[in-house]
C-alpha positions as CSV (number, residue, x, y, z in Angstrom):
1,M,97.0,79.1,85.2
2,R,96.5,77.2,82.0
3,A,96.8,78.1,78.3
4,I,96.2,76.7,74.9
5,V,99.1,76.4,72.4
6,S,98.3,75.7,68.8
7,V,100.8,74.7,66.1
8,I,100.0,74.6,62.4
9,G,102.0,74.1,59.3
10,K,103.6,71.7,56.8
11,D,104.5,68.4,58.5
12,R,108.1,67.7,59.2
13,M,110.1,65.7,61.7
14,G,110.8,67.1,65.2
15,I,107.9,69.5,65.6
16,I,106.6,68.1,68.9
17,A,110.2,67.7,70.2
18,K,111.0,71.4,69.4
19,V,107.8,72.8,70.8
20,S,107.8,70.7,74.0
21,G,111.5,71.3,74.5
22,L,111.0,75.1,74.4
23,L,108.1,74.8,76.9
24,Y,110.1,72.6,79.2
25,S,113.1,75.0,79.1
26,I,110.8,77.8,80.4
27,D,109.0,75.7,83.1
28,I,105.8,75.2,81.2
29,N,104.2,71.8,81.8
30,V,102.3,70.0,79.0
31,L,99.0,68.7,80.5
32,D,97.5,67.3,77.4
33,L,97.9,67.4,73.6
34,S,96.3,66.3,70.4
35,Q,98.0,66.2,67.0
36,S,97.1,65.2,63.6
37,V,98.4,65.2,60.1
38,L,96.0,65.9,57.2
39,Q,97.9,65.0,54.0
40,D,101.0,67.2,54.4
41,Y,99.6,69.6,57.1
42,F,100.4,69.2,60.7
43,H,98.1,70.5,63.5
44,M,98.7,70.3,67.2
45,I,96.8,71.7,70.2
46,M,98.3,71.6,73.7
47,L,96.8,72.3,77.1
48,V,99.7,73.7,79.2
49,D,100.2,74.8,82.8
50,I,102.1,78.2,82.9
51,S,101.8,78.8,86.6
52,K,105.5,78.0,87.3
53,C,106.8,80.0,84.4
54,G,108.4,83.2,85.6
55,R,108.0,85.0,82.2
56,K,105.4,87.5,81.1
57,F,102.7,86.0,78.9
58,S,103.7,88.3,76.1
59,D,107.3,86.9,76.4
60,I,106.1,83.3,76.2
61,A,104.0,84.2,73.1
62,S,107.0,85.9,71.5
63,S,109.3,82.9,72.2
64,L,106.8,80.5,70.6
65,A,106.3,82.8,67.6
66,T,110.1,83.0,67.1
67,L,110.4,79.2,67.3
68,G,107.5,79.0,64.8
69,E,109.4,81.1,62.4
70,E,112.6,79.0,62.8
71,I,110.8,75.8,62.0
72,G,108.3,77.1,59.5
73,M,105.2,76.8,61.6
74,S,102.6,79.1,63.1
75,I,102.7,78.8,66.9
76,K,100.2,80.7,69.1
77,I,99.3,80.7,72.7
78,Q,96.1,81.9,74.4
79,H,94.9,82.0,78.0
80,E,92.5,79.1,78.5
81,D,89.6,81.3,79.5
82,I,89.9,83.4,76.4
83,F,90.2,80.3,74.2
84,N,87.0,78.9,75.8
85,A,85.1,82.2,75.4
86,M,86.0,82.4,71.7
87,H,84.9,78.8,71.0
88,K,81.6,78.7,72.8
89,I,78.7,77.7,70.6
């Protein structure tokens, strides 16, 4: 099962390390990512594999949101199929 993680906020050092470190610690594999900085604003989108993670999806989302609060970012996760359905043209 795959999901999309999005991270948005003011740019600062260590964002990718913190997010990927949390994902690693709960057995979520990063399959692909794209990140950019527009002036002082950081944006990253990650495609992740959550099939080996033993946590409920809501617990994963809560852990990411908590990390986001700690580092001053907005971090969200969506199932890949929901993300795709929302972004169809």
